[in-house]
N, C-alpha and C positions, 0 to 999 in steps of 0.2 A: 483411922481411914482416909486416904486421901480421896479428896472431893474433886468435884468438877472445877469451883473455884481455886482449889490449889494447883491442879494440873495446869489450868489456865497460866495461873502467875509463875508457873514453872516455866512454860512453855514461852512466855512473854519475857522474862529475865533471860532469855536465850535469844531472841530477836532483838532486845537491846543490846547484848553482848556483840551480836554478830554485827548489828549498827556500826559500833563503836569500830569494832574490826575493818570495815568496811569503809570508814571515813580515815582511819589512819591508813589505810592501802591509798584510797586518793589522795592523803596530803604525801605519800611517800612517792606516787607517781607524779604528781604535780610539781614536785622538787628534784625532780631526776638529775636535774642537770644545775640544781642551785650551788654555786663554788663558794658562796660567803653568806652566811646568817647573820644574825643582829649580836653574836659573839663572835664573830670573826673568822670562824670556821667552816668548812663544806658542811651542808646540811647531812645529819645520820638518819637512817631511817626508824623508824618508829614502830612498836607492835604493842598490842594492849596485854596484860596479863589477867590473865583469868584466875580468880576463885571459886571455890564454894561457899555457898550461903546458905545455912541449915533456916529451912521454914520453920517459922513463929506462928504455931495453932493459937487460937483463942485461951486454951488451957494451959498455954504457956509450955508446950510441949515442943523440943526442937529436935531436928533432924529425923524426922519418922522414918526409921527403917533403912537410913543410908539415903533419903530422898532431899535432894538440894536443889537451890536454884542457883544460875550461875551469874556471879558478878563480874563486874572490871576492878580488879585491884588498883593498878595504874596503868601508865603508859611508861614502856621501858624503849630508853637508846639503844641501838644496834651497836656493839663496840668496834667490829670490823673495821678495817681501813678502808677509807675510800680507795678508786683508782686513781694513780699517779701519771699524769700526761704531761710531757715536754711542751710546752707551749709560751715561749718566752715573752710572747707579745700580748698573751691574754692579761689584763689589768689584775688579776688575782695570783698571778705567779709568783715565787718565791724567791730567792736570791739566784737559785740555781737553773729557774725557768720552769719550773713544775707547778703545776696546778693541781690540788686535788678535786675529785671529784667525788660526790655522794656514793655510798657505798650500797648503792640501789640496783639490783639487778630486775629489770622491766619484764622477764618472763617468769620469775619467781612472784612479783607483785600480782601479776595476773591470774597465775593458780592460784595464791592464795585468795585473790577476789573472786574468784570461781567457786573455789572450798567454802569462803564466807556466804558467797551466794546460794548455794546450795543447802548450807546449813539453815539458813534465814528461810527459805523456802521448806525445808523441812520443819521448822517452828510453823510457820503458819499453815500448814498442813495439822499440823497436831492441833492448833486451836480450833481449824474446821471441824476435826474430828471429833473433840470433846463438846463442842456446840452443839453438833449433830445427835450425839450419845443423850445429851443432857435435854434436846428437844425430843428425842425419843421418849425419855424415862417420863417425861411431862405427859406425853400423850397416852401413857397405859396408865396411869391414875388419873 
């Protein structure tokens, strides 16, 4: 049976994953105009790749009826090409006078931020509900 601590652990894993997502979105927005990184190329947006993590109960049972936590497997660079802008006076312009800007769409990132924020809020609400249920159960006994 799924206990209160397992439910909190699941919700907390979601909070951690969404915090990572919000941090990567903030990094993308902060670098929306970065034309040169350490490797000499334009910044490429990043996304976290989420994965399921089976619960590990004290009895060694994992993945109780498909119930899993969420984890961040790794951060993935977006392979889409950045926008090429003709600006021969820019210090990062190529031989033809074009500058590659990052492949970041500010509106897309803002929508992603709102989605991550709402998912985070849902996780907080879940934890509050689990706490209230545990408190009620203690009052019954």
